[in-house]
C-alpha positions, 0 to 999 in steps of 0.5 A: 865242685860242680854244685859250688860252680853252679851256685855261684853262677846263679848267685853271681847272676842274681847280682847282675840283675839286681843291680846291689853291686857294681857291675864288674864284680858281677860279670868278673863272678860269671866269668870266674865261675864258668871258668872253674866250671870248665876247669873242674869239668876237665879235671873231672874227664882227667883230661891231660894238662901236659906240665901243668898237672894239678896246677890246672885246677888251682889256675882255674880257682884263683879268678873266683877266690879273688872275687870272693874276696874282692866281693866280701869287701866291697859289701864290708866297706860300701855296702850294697846299694839299698835304694836300689833293693827298695825300689824294686817290686816285690 
């Protein structure tokens, strides 16, 4: 999970900088990946989450899961902004 979250942080920061998808999707992905990173580290350190127990991992994973589905739907329906990609120098 640590590799996935670090990859997610890199991926969504690249999407944010390139502006090929709306900024709200990129920002949402960055926040969700950071939340999942924190949840994974807490789980690895076996921090007592009280009554939540194993539900903690599901709570921290839900935002990134929904974001991935929204990103997929956005790219299927709208695509990405070709003029933005074409105008960037190589």
